[in-house]
PyMOL Python script that loads the backbone (N, CA, C, O; Angstrom):
from pymol import cmd

cmd.read_pdbstr("""\
ATOM      1  N   UNK A   1     163.989 117.401  72.957  1.00  0.00           N
ATOM      2  CA  UNK A   1     162.999 117.005  74.024  1.00  0.00           C
ATOM      3  C   UNK A   1     162.311 117.774  74.236  1.00  0.00           C
ATOM      4  O   UNK A   1     161.550 117.404  75.130  1.00  0.00           O
ATOM      5  N   UNK A   2     162.014 119.176  73.749  1.00  0.00           N
ATOM      6  CA  UNK A   2     160.849 120.239  73.857  1.00  0.00           C
ATOM      7  C   UNK A   2     160.006 119.508  73.111  1.00  0.00           C
ATOM      8  O   UNK A   2     158.917 119.255  73.626  1.00  0.00           O
ATOM      9  N   UNK A   3     160.225 119.105  72.038  1.00  0.00           N
ATOM     10  CA  UNK A   3     158.902 118.694  70.969  1.00  0.00           C
ATOM     11  C   UNK A   3     158.139 117.650  71.552  1.00  0.00           C
ATOM     12  O   UNK A   3     156.949 117.644  71.235  1.00  0.00           O
ATOM     13  N   UNK A   4     158.602 116.601  72.470  1.00  0.00           N
ATOM     14  CA  UNK A   4     158.346 115.415  73.015  1.00  0.00           C
ATOM     15  C   UNK A   4     157.585 115.779  74.052  1.00  0.00           C
ATOM     16  O   UNK A   4     156.619 115.080  74.356  1.00  0.00           O
ATOM     17  N   UNK A   5     157.817 116.631  74.577  1.00  0.00           N
ATOM     18  CA  UNK A   5     157.316 117.566  76.027  1.00  0.00           C
ATOM     19  C   UNK A   5     156.035 118.200  75.373  1.00  0.00           C
ATOM     20  O   UNK A   5     154.912 118.167  75.877  1.00  0.00           O
ATOM     21  N   UNK A   6     156.351 118.748  74.243  1.00  0.00           N
ATOM     22  CA  UNK A   6     155.215 119.569  73.634  1.00  0.00           C
ATOM     23  C   UNK A   6     153.977 118.812  73.247  1.00  0.00           C
ATOM     24  O   UNK A   6     152.787 119.123  73.274  1.00  0.00           O
ATOM     25  N   UNK A   7     154.755 117.485  72.796  1.00  0.00           N
ATOM     26  CA  UNK A   7     153.627 116.195  72.120  1.00  0.00           C
ATOM     27  C   UNK A   7     153.009 115.842  73.224  1.00  0.00           C
ATOM     28  O   UNK A   7     151.804 115.801  72.972  1.00  0.00           O
ATOM     29  N   UNK A   8     153.258 115.514  74.522  1.00  0.00           N
ATOM     30  CA  UNK A   8     152.954 115.004  75.617  1.00  0.00           C
ATOM     31  C   UNK A   8     152.323 116.087  76.350  1.00  0.00           C
ATOM     32  O   UNK A   8     151.888 115.623  77.404  1.00  0.00           O
ATOM     33  N   UNK A   9     152.054 117.486  76.236  1.00  0.00           N
ATOM     34  CA  UNK A   9     151.205 117.983  77.024  1.00  0.00           C
ATOM     35  C   UNK A   9     150.098 118.409  76.123  1.00  0.00           C
ATOM     36  O   UNK A   9     149.208 119.080  76.645  1.00  0.00           O
ATOM     37  N   UNK A  10     149.981 118.054  74.520  1.00  0.00           N
ATOM     38  CA  UNK A  10     148.979 118.086  73.929  1.00  0.00           C
ATOM     39  C   UNK A  10     148.376 116.804  74.200  1.00  0.00           C
ATOM     40  O   UNK A  10     147.145 116.783  74.197  1.00  0.00           O
ATOM     41  N   UNK A  11     148.969 115.774  74.423  1.00  0.00           N
ATOM     42  CA  UNK A  11     148.175 114.337  74.549  1.00  0.00           C
ATOM     43  C   UNK A  11     147.160 114.749  75.846  1.00  0.00           C
ATOM     44  O   UNK A  11     145.934 114.862  75.820  1.00  0.00           O
ATOM     45  N   UNK A  12     147.901 114.897  76.758  1.00  0.00           N
ATOM     46  CA  UNK A  12     147.080 114.931  78.123  1.00  0.00           C
ATOM     47  C   UNK A  12     146.193 116.197  77.950  1.00  0.00           C
ATOM     48  O   UNK A  12     145.333 116.218  78.831  1.00  0.00           O
ATOM     49  N   UNK A  13     146.125 117.162  77.181  1.00  0.00           N
ATOM     50  CA  UNK A  13     145.253 118.203  77.079  1.00  0.00           C
ATOM     51  C   UNK A  13     144.005 117.286  76.210  1.00  0.00           C
ATOM     52  O   UNK A  13     142.897 117.305  76.745  1.00  0.00           O
ATOM     53  N   UNK A  14     144.116 116.647  75.158  1.00  0.00           N
ATOM     54  CA  UNK A  14     143.616 116.230  74.569  1.00  0.00           C
ATOM     55  C   UNK A  14     142.583 115.178  75.587  1.00  0.00           C
ATOM     56  O   UNK A  14     141.368 115.249  75.773  1.00  0.00           O
ATOM     57  N   UNK A  15     143.751 114.056  76.220  1.00  0.00           N
ATOM     58  CA  UNK A  15     142.682 113.273  77.428  1.00  0.00           C
ATOM     59  C   UNK A  15     141.766 114.287  78.586  1.00  0.00           C
ATOM     60  O   UNK A  15     140.576 114.201  78.888  1.00  0.00           O
ATOM     61  N   UNK A  16     142.654 115.100  79.002  1.00  0.00           N
ATOM     62  CA  UNK A  16     141.572 115.863  79.875  1.00  0.00           C
ATOM     63  C   UNK A  16     140.188 116.172  79.074  1.00  0.00           C
ATOM     64  O   UNK A  16     139.166 115.520  79.287  1.00  0.00           O
ATOM     65  N   UNK A  17     140.247 117.015  78.325  1.00  0.00           N
ATOM     66  CA  UNK A  17     138.813 117.265  77.449  1.00  0.00           C
ATOM     67  C   UNK A  17     138.607 116.093  76.961  1.00  0.00           C
ATOM     68  O   UNK A  17     137.458 116.368  76.615  1.00  0.00           O
ATOM     69  N   UNK A  18     138.728 114.982  76.622  1.00  0.00           N
ATOM     70  CA  UNK A  18     137.674 113.661  76.488  1.00  0.00           C
ATOM     71  C   UNK A  18     137.253 113.717  77.748  1.00  0.00           C
ATOM     72  O   UNK A  18     136.066 113.865  78.036  1.00  0.00           O
ATOM     73  N   UNK A  19     138.367 113.580  78.762  1.00  0.00           N
ATOM     74  CA  UNK A  19     137.768 112.843  80.273  1.00  0.00           C
ATOM     75  C   UNK A  19     136.552 114.003  80.669  1.00  0.00           C
ATOM     76  O   UNK A  19     135.728 113.602  81.491  1.00  0.00           O
ATOM     77  N   UNK A  20     136.439 114.894  80.341  1.00  0.00           N
ATOM     78  CA  UNK A  20     135.411 116.247  80.722  1.00  0.00           C
ATOM     79  C   UNK A  20     134.363 116.087  79.968  1.00  0.00           C
ATOM     80  O   UNK A  20     133.279 116.493  80.386  1.00  0.00           O
ATOM     81  N   UNK A  21     134.463 115.448  78.670  1.00  0.00           N
ATOM     82  CA  UNK A  21     133.218 115.226  77.783  1.00  0.00           C
ATOM     83  C   UNK A  21     132.552 114.067  78.274  1.00  0.00           C
ATOM     84  O   UNK A  21     131.325 113.970  78.252  1.00  0.00           O
ATOM     85  N   UNK A  22     133.384 113.097  78.762  1.00  0.00           N
ATOM     86  CA  UNK A  22     132.884 111.924  78.946  1.00  0.00           C
ATOM     87  C   UNK A  22     132.219 111.857  80.512  1.00  0.00           C
ATOM     88  O   UNK A  22     131.354 111.043  80.836  1.00  0.00           O
ATOM     89  N   UNK A  23     132.616 112.553  81.124  1.00  0.00           N
ATOM     90  CA  UNK A  23     131.814 113.123  82.526  1.00  0.00           C
ATOM     91  C   UNK A  23     130.745 113.977  82.553  1.00  0.00           C
ATOM     92  O   UNK A  23     129.932 113.885  83.473  1.00  0.00           O
ATOM     93  N   UNK A  24     130.617 114.800  81.680  1.00  0.00           N
ATOM     94  CA  UNK A  24     129.299 115.705  80.961  1.00  0.00           C
ATOM     95  C   UNK A  24     128.491 114.563  80.562  1.00  0.00           C
ATOM     96  O   UNK A  24     127.541 114.215  81.263  1.00  0.00           O
ATOM     97  N   UNK A  25     128.817 113.913  79.415  1.00  0.00           N
ATOM     98  CA  UNK A  25     127.727 112.970  79.282  1.00  0.00           C
ATOM     99  C   UNK A  25     127.154 111.913  80.152  1.00  0.00           C
ATOM    100  O   UNK A  25     126.020 111.445  80.049  1.00  0.00           O
ATOM    101  N   UNK A  26     128.195 111.540  81.146  1.00  0.00           N
ATOM    102  CA  UNK A  26     127.512 110.655  82.049  1.00  0.00           C
ATOM    103  C   UNK A  26     126.551 111.492  82.985  1.00  0.00           C
ATOM    104  O   UNK A  26     125.552 110.923  83.426  1.00  0.00           O
ATOM    105  N   UNK A  27     126.761 112.626  83.266  1.00  0.00           N
ATOM    106  CA  UNK A  27     125.843 113.351  84.070  1.00  0.00           C
ATOM    107  C   UNK A  27     124.271 113.669  83.458  1.00  0.00           C
ATOM    108  O   UNK A  27     123.170 113.509  83.984  1.00  0.00           O
ATOM    109  N   UNK A  28     124.594 114.094  82.360  1.00  0.00           N
ATOM    110  CA  UNK A  28     123.525 114.257  81.284  1.00  0.00           C
ATOM    111  C   UNK A  28     122.874 112.572  81.347  1.00  0.00           C
ATOM    112  O   UNK A  28     121.794 112.367  81.900  1.00  0.00           O
ATOM    113  N   UNK A  29     123.521 111.662  80.838  1.00  0.00           N
ATOM    114  CA  UNK A  29     122.666 110.458  80.837  1.00  0.00           C
ATOM    115  C   UNK A  29     121.934 109.999  82.337  1.00  0.00           C
ATOM    116  O   UNK A  29     120.817 109.496  82.462  1.00  0.00           O
ATOM    117  N   UNK A  30     122.777 110.285  83.277  1.00  0.00           N
ATOM    118  CA  UNK A  30     122.511 109.947  85.137  1.00  0.00           C
ATOM    119  C   UNK A  30     121.046 110.970  85.186  1.00  0.00           C
ATOM    120  O   UNK A  30     120.094 110.493  85.803  1.00  0.00           O
ATOM    121  N   UNK A  31     120.888 112.219  84.608  1.00  0.00           N
ATOM    122  CA  UNK A  31     119.853 113.265  84.762  1.00  0.00           C
ATOM    123  C   UNK A  31     118.625 112.420  84.342  1.00  0.00           C
ATOM    124  O   UNK A  31     117.663 112.086  85.034  1.00  0.00           O
ATOM    125  N   UNK A  32     118.935 112.111  82.818  1.00  0.00           N
ATOM    126  CA  UNK A  32     118.014 111.374  81.829  1.00  0.00           C
ATOM    127  C   UNK A  32     117.324 110.331  82.205  1.00  0.00           C
ATOM    128  O   UNK A  32     116.137 110.181  81.914  1.00  0.00           O
ATOM    129  N   UNK A  33     118.056 109.459  82.936  1.00  0.00           N
ATOM    130  CA  UNK A  33     117.819 108.093  83.726  1.00  0.00           C
ATOM    131  C   UNK A  33     117.122 108.678  84.578  1.00  0.00           C
ATOM    132  O   UNK A  33     115.991 108.439  84.156  1.00  0.00           O
ATOM    133  N   UNK A  34     116.981 109.382  85.639  1.00  0.00           N
ATOM    134  CA  UNK A  34     116.177 109.544  86.975  1.00  0.00           C
ATOM    135  C   UNK A  34     114.948 110.394  86.175  1.00  0.00           C
ATOM    136  O   UNK A  34     113.897 109.968  86.653  1.00  0.00           O
ATOM    137  N   UNK A  35     114.730 111.151  85.423  1.00  0.00           N
ATOM    138  CA  UNK A  35     114.066 112.330  84.762  1.00  0.00           C
ATOM    139  C   UNK A  35     112.754 110.037  84.071  1.00  0.00           C
ATOM    140  O   UNK A  35     111.571 109.744  84.246  1.00  0.00           O
ATOM    141  N   UNK A  36     113.584 109.459  83.596  1.00  0.00           N
ATOM    142  CA  UNK A  36     112.744 108.670  82.923  1.00  0.00           C
ATOM    143  C   UNK A  36     112.548 107.303  84.199  1.00  0.00           C
ATOM    144  O   UNK A  36     112.457 106.211  83.637  1.00  0.00           O
ATOM    145  N   UNK A  37     112.511 107.258  84.997  1.00  0.00           N
ATOM    146  CA  UNK A  37     112.510 106.300  86.510  1.00  0.00           C
ATOM    147  C   UNK A  37     111.482 107.033  86.771  1.00  0.00           C
ATOM    148  O   UNK A  37     110.423 106.405  86.766  1.00  0.00           O
ATOM    149  N   UNK A  38     111.383 108.570  87.087  1.00  0.00           N
ATOM    150  CA  UNK A  38     110.352 109.015  87.557  1.00  0.00           C
ATOM    151  C   UNK A  38     108.822 109.056  86.852  1.00  0.00           C
ATOM    152  O   UNK A  38     107.684 108.803  87.246  1.00  0.00           O
ATOM    153  N   UNK A  39     109.220 109.358  86.023  1.00  0.00           N
ATOM    154  CA  UNK A  39     108.527 109.260  84.641  1.00  0.00           C
ATOM    155  C   UNK A  39     107.492 107.873  84.689  1.00  0.00           C
ATOM    156  O   UNK A  39     106.285 107.868  84.448  1.00  0.00           O
ATOM    157  N   UNK A  40     108.350 106.718  85.074  1.00  0.00           N
ATOM    158  CA  UNK A  40     108.026 105.463  85.094  1.00  0.00           C
ATOM    159  C   UNK A  40     107.352 105.148  86.241  1.00  0.00           C
ATOM    160  O   UNK A  40     106.391 104.378  86.225  1.00  0.00           O
ATOM    161  N   UNK A  41     107.754 105.658  87.215  1.00  0.00           N
ATOM    162  CA  UNK A  41     106.742 105.460  88.581  1.00  0.00           C
ATOM    163  C   UNK A  41     105.620 106.131  88.398  1.00  0.00           C
ATOM    164  O   UNK A  41     104.653 105.385  88.550  1.00  0.00           O
ATOM    165  N   UNK A  42     105.264 107.460  88.078  1.00  0.00           N
ATOM    166  CA  UNK A  42     103.864 107.970  87.595  1.00  0.00           C
ATOM    167  C   UNK A  42     103.300 106.991  86.812  1.00  0.00           C
ATOM    168  O   UNK A  42     102.300 106.363  87.159  1.00  0.00           O
ATOM    169  N   UNK A  43     103.795 106.851  85.934  1.00  0.00           N
ATOM    170  CA  UNK A  43     102.900 105.992  84.625  1.00  0.00           C
ATOM    171  C   UNK A  43     102.290 104.418  85.656  1.00  0.00           C
ATOM    172  O   UNK A  43     101.178 103.890  85.673  1.00  0.00           O
ATOM    173  N   UNK A  44     103.692 104.028  86.474  1.00  0.00           N
ATOM    174  CA  UNK A  44     102.954 102.557  87.332  1.00  0.00           C
ATOM    175  C   UNK A  44     101.993 103.205  87.976  1.00  0.00           C
ATOM    176  O   UNK A  44     101.012 102.814  87.344  1.00  0.00           O
ATOM    177  N   UNK A  45     101.575 103.946  88.819  1.00  0.00           N
ATOM    178  CA  UNK A  45     100.990 104.308  89.499  1.00  0.00           C
ATOM    179  C   UNK A  45      99.615 104.750  88.746  1.00  0.00           C
ATOM    180  O   UNK A  45      98.584 104.347  89.285  1.00  0.00           O
ATOM    181  N   UNK A  46      99.487 105.467  87.660  1.00  0.00           N
ATOM    182  CA  UNK A  46      98.644 106.160  87.048  1.00  0.00           C
ATOM    183  C   UNK A  46      97.621 104.139  85.939  1.00  0.00           C
ATOM    184  O   UNK A  46      96.569 103.826  85.380  1.00  0.00           O
ATOM    185  N   UNK A  47      98.990 103.514  86.326  1.00  0.00           N
ATOM    186  CA  UNK A  47      98.223 102.479  85.339  1.00  0.00           C
ATOM    187  C   UNK A  47      97.177 101.015  86.835  1.00  0.00           C
ATOM    188  O   UNK A  47      96.261 100.196  86.758  1.00  0.00           O
ATOM    189  N   UNK A  48      98.156 101.543  87.963  1.00  0.00           N
ATOM    190  CA  UNK A  48      97.069 100.728  89.084  1.00  0.00           C
ATOM    191  C   UNK A  48      95.895 101.401  89.718  1.00  0.00           C
ATOM    192  O   UNK A  48      95.048 100.873  90.438  1.00  0.00           O
ATOM    193  N   UNK A  49      95.986 102.800  89.296  1.00  0.00           N
ATOM    194  CA  UNK A  49      94.239 103.546  89.890  1.00  0.00           C
ATOM    195  C   UNK A  49      93.450 103.098  88.534  1.00  0.00           C
ATOM    196  O   UNK A  49      92.226 103.212  88.474  1.00  0.00           O
ATOM    197  N   UNK A  50      94.248 102.563  87.404  1.00  0.00           N
ATOM    198  CA  UNK A  50      93.061 102.742  86.406  1.00  0.00           C
ATOM    199  C   UNK A  50      92.655 101.174  86.310  1.00  0.00           C
ATOM    200  O   UNK A  50      91.545 100.762  85.974  1.00  0.00           O
ATOM    201  N   UNK A  51      93.579 100.521  86.608  1.00  0.00           N
ATOM    202  CA  UNK A  51      93.344  98.801  87.227  1.00  0.00           C
ATOM    203  C   UNK A  51      92.204  98.926  88.124  1.00  0.00           C
ATOM    204  O   UNK A  51      91.160  98.315  87.897  1.00  0.00           O
ATOM    205  N   UNK A  52      92.402  99.933  89.454  1.00  0.00           N
ATOM    206  CA  UNK A  52      91.031  99.999  90.234  1.00  0.00           C
ATOM    207  C   UNK A  52      89.616 100.385  89.946  1.00  0.00           C
ATOM    208  O   UNK A  52      88.551 100.080  90.483  1.00  0.00           O
ATOM    209  N   UNK A  53      89.895 101.066  89.046  1.00  0.00           N
ATOM    210  CA  UNK A  53      88.557 102.094  88.252  1.00  0.00           C
ATOM    211  C   UNK A  53      88.245 100.973  87.506  1.00  0.00           C
ATOM    212  O   UNK A  53      87.077 100.619  87.662  1.00  0.00           O
ATOM    213  N   UNK A  54      88.948 100.244  86.690  1.00  0.00           N
ATOM    214  CA  UNK A  54      88.570  99.148  85.575  1.00  0.00           C
ATOM    215  C   UNK A  54      87.957  98.281  86.456  1.00  0.00           C
ATOM    216  O   UNK A  54      86.918  97.908  85.912  1.00  0.00           O
ATOM    217  N   UNK A  55      88.079  97.756  87.574  1.00  0.00           N
ATOM    218  CA  UNK A  55      87.631  96.789  88.274  1.00  0.00           C
ATOM    219  C   UNK A  55      86.104  96.808  88.912  1.00  0.00           C
ATOM    220  O   UNK A  55      85.163  96.018  88.840  1.00  0.00           O
ATOM    221  N   UNK A  56      86.344  98.382  89.726  1.00  0.00           N
ATOM    222  CA  UNK A  56      84.838  98.952  89.842  1.00  0.00           C
ATOM    223  C   UNK A  56      84.098  99.128  88.619  1.00  0.00           C
ATOM    224  O   UNK A  56      82.943  98.713  88.712  1.00  0.00           O
ATOM    225  N   UNK A  57      84.403  99.610  87.513  1.00  0.00           N
ATOM    226  CA  UNK A  57      83.335  99.502  86.572  1.00  0.00           C
ATOM    227  C   UNK A  57      82.951  98.243  85.917  1.00  0.00           C
ATOM    228  O   UNK A  57      82.142  98.268  84.990  1.00  0.00           O
ATOM    229  N   UNK A  58      83.403  97.290  86.278  1.00  0.00           N
ATOM    230  CA  UNK A  58      83.626  95.775  85.793  1.00  0.00           C
ATOM    231  C   UNK A  58      82.413  95.356  86.782  1.00  0.00           C
ATOM    232  O   UNK A  58      81.400  95.238  86.092  1.00  0.00           O
ATOM    233  N   UNK A  59      82.168  95.111  88.023  1.00  0.00           N
ATOM    234  CA  UNK A  59      81.842  94.996  88.882  1.00  0.00           C
ATOM    235  C   UNK A  59      80.131  95.679  88.611  1.00  0.00           C
ATOM    236  O   UNK A  59      79.137  95.043  88.261  1.00  0.00           O
ATOM    237  N   UNK A  60      80.230  96.994  88.881  1.00  0.00           N
ATOM    238  CA  UNK A  60      78.969  97.718  88.361  1.00  0.00           C
ATOM    239  C   UNK A  60      78.301  97.377  87.100  1.00  0.00           C
ATOM    240  O   UNK A  60      77.096  97.232  86.898  1.00  0.00           O
ATOM    241  N   UNK A  61      79.259  97.276  86.310  1.00  0.00           N
ATOM    242  CA  UNK A  61      78.770  96.689  84.897  1.00  0.00           C
ATOM    243  C   UNK A  61      78.033  95.272  85.031  1.00  0.00           C
ATOM    244  O   UNK A  61      76.940  95.124  84.486  1.00  0.00           O
ATOM    245  N   UNK A  62      78.617  94.251  85.740  1.00  0.00           N
ATOM    246  CA  UNK A  62      77.912  92.554  86.245  1.00  0.00           C
ATOM    247  C   UNK A  62      76.870  92.904  87.053  1.00  0.00           C
ATOM    248  O   UNK A  62      75.846  92.224  86.983  1.00  0.00           O
ATOM    249  N   UNK A  63      76.932  93.990  87.939  1.00  0.00           N
ATOM    250  CA  UNK A  63      75.540  94.102  88.897  1.00  0.00           C
ATOM    251  C   UNK A  63      74.259  94.692  87.836  1.00  0.00           C
ATOM    252  O   UNK A  63      73.102  94.339  88.065  1.00  0.00           O
ATOM    253  N   UNK A  64      74.495  95.373  86.975  1.00  0.00           N
ATOM    254  CA  UNK A  64      73.855  95.945  86.137  1.00  0.00           C
ATOM    255  C   UNK A  64      72.927  95.055  84.952  1.00  0.00           C
ATOM    256  O   UNK A  64      71.747  95.212  84.635  1.00  0.00           O
ATOM    257  N   UNK A  65      73.807  94.201  84.509  1.00  0.00           N
ATOM    258  CA  UNK A  65      73.542  93.025  83.615  1.00  0.00           C
ATOM    259  C   UNK A  65      72.287  92.300  84.622  1.00  0.00           C
ATOM    260  O   UNK A  65      71.063  92.192  84.549  1.00  0.00           O
ATOM    261  N   UNK A  66      73.220  91.938  85.456  1.00  0.00           N
ATOM    262  CA  UNK A  66      72.362  91.323  86.666  1.00  0.00           C
ATOM    263  C   UNK A  66      70.720  91.377  86.892  1.00  0.00           C
ATOM    264  O   UNK A  66      69.883  90.488  86.731  1.00  0.00           O
ATOM    265  N   UNK A  67      70.582  92.672  87.298  1.00  0.00           N
ATOM    266  CA  UNK A  67      69.296  93.411  87.548  1.00  0.00           C
ATOM    267  C   UNK A  67      68.532  93.626  86.514  1.00  0.00           C
ATOM    268  O   UNK A  67      67.312  93.707  86.657  1.00  0.00           O
ATOM    269  N   UNK A  68      69.271  93.781  85.019  1.00  0.00           N
ATOM    270  CA  UNK A  68      68.342  93.654  84.039  1.00  0.00           C
ATOM    271  C   UNK A  68      68.029  92.235  83.382  1.00  0.00           C
ATOM    272  O   UNK A  68      67.309  92.227  82.383  1.00  0.00           O
ATOM    273  N   UNK A  69      68.542  91.001  83.897  1.00  0.00           N
ATOM    274  CA  UNK A  69      68.311  89.921  83.642  1.00  0.00           C
ATOM    275  C   UNK A  69      67.210  89.422  84.799  1.00  0.00           C
ATOM    276  O   UNK A  69      66.437  88.503  84.526  1.00  0.00           O
ATOM    277  N   UNK A  70      67.185  89.986  85.920  1.00  0.00           N
ATOM    278  CA  UNK A  70      66.314  89.628  86.736  1.00  0.00           C
ATOM    279  C   UNK A  70      64.936  90.672  86.528  1.00  0.00           C
ATOM    280  O   UNK A  70      63.891  90.500  87.156  1.00  0.00           O
ATOM    281  N   UNK A  71      65.102  91.550  85.733  1.00  0.00           N
ATOM    282  CA  UNK A  71      63.753  92.272  85.411  1.00  0.00           C
ATOM    283  C   UNK A  71      63.263  91.796  83.994  1.00  0.00           C
ATOM    284  O   UNK A  71      62.139  92.099  83.595  1.00  0.00           O
ATOM    285  N   UNK A  72      64.129  91.048  83.249  1.00  0.00           N
ATOM    286  CA  UNK A  72      63.401  90.611  82.152  1.00  0.00           C
ATOM    287  C   UNK A  72      62.883  89.126  82.650  1.00  0.00           C
ATOM    288  O   UNK A  72      61.832  88.739  82.139  1.00  0.00           O
ATOM    289  N   UNK A  73      63.449  88.373  83.481  1.00  0.00           N
ATOM    290  CA  UNK A  73      62.995  87.415  83.844  1.00  0.00           C
ATOM    291  C   UNK A  73      61.804  87.662  84.735  1.00  0.00           C
ATOM    292  O   UNK A  73      61.045  86.692  84.722  1.00  0.00           O
ATOM    293  N   UNK A  74      61.431  88.572  85.442  1.00  0.00           N
ATOM    294  CA  UNK A  74      60.263  89.051  85.876  1.00  0.00           C
ATOM    295  C   UNK A  74      59.113  89.404  85.081  1.00  0.00           C
ATOM    296  O   UNK A  74      57.934  89.241  85.395  1.00  0.00           O
ATOM    297  N   UNK A  75      59.606  89.939  83.943  1.00  0.00           N
ATOM    298  CA  UNK A  75      58.795  90.249  82.425  1.00  0.00           C
ATOM    299  C   UNK A  75      58.236  88.957  82.168  1.00  0.00           C
ATOM    300  O   UNK A  75      57.026  88.760  82.288  1.00  0.00           O
ATOM    301  N   UNK A  76      59.013  88.095  81.834  1.00  0.00           N
ATOM    302  CA  UNK A  76      58.600  86.959  80.888  1.00  0.00           C
ATOM    303  C   UNK A  76      57.504  86.060  82.062  1.00  0.00           C
ATOM    304  O   UNK A  76      56.552  85.347  81.743  1.00  0.00           O
ATOM    305  N   UNK A  77      58.001  86.369  83.479  1.00  0.00           N
ATOM    306  CA  UNK A  77      56.455  85.520  84.206  1.00  0.00           C
ATOM    307  C   UNK A  77      55.165  86.339  84.090  1.00  0.00           C
ATOM    308  O   UNK A  77      54.106  85.888  84.526  1.00  0.00           O
TER     309      UNK A  77
END
""", "prot")
cmd.dss("prot")
cmd.show_as("cartoon", "prot")
cmd.util.cbc("prot")
cmd.orient("prot")
């Protein structure tokens, strides 16, 4: 019986260590996931800001091209 008890204790210790390792890994992965989520949110915000800037630049370019066309048309007359 002592050998069986010793074996059982060793198995329980091994399971306990394994559970601790799994829990630690889960904590690390949760932290990593939270970090990635924060980075994604920041990138999405930057993307939205860049889209606004691109839209503004596009509008200004269109107005500038229209102005140039009107100058060219007036020059031809």
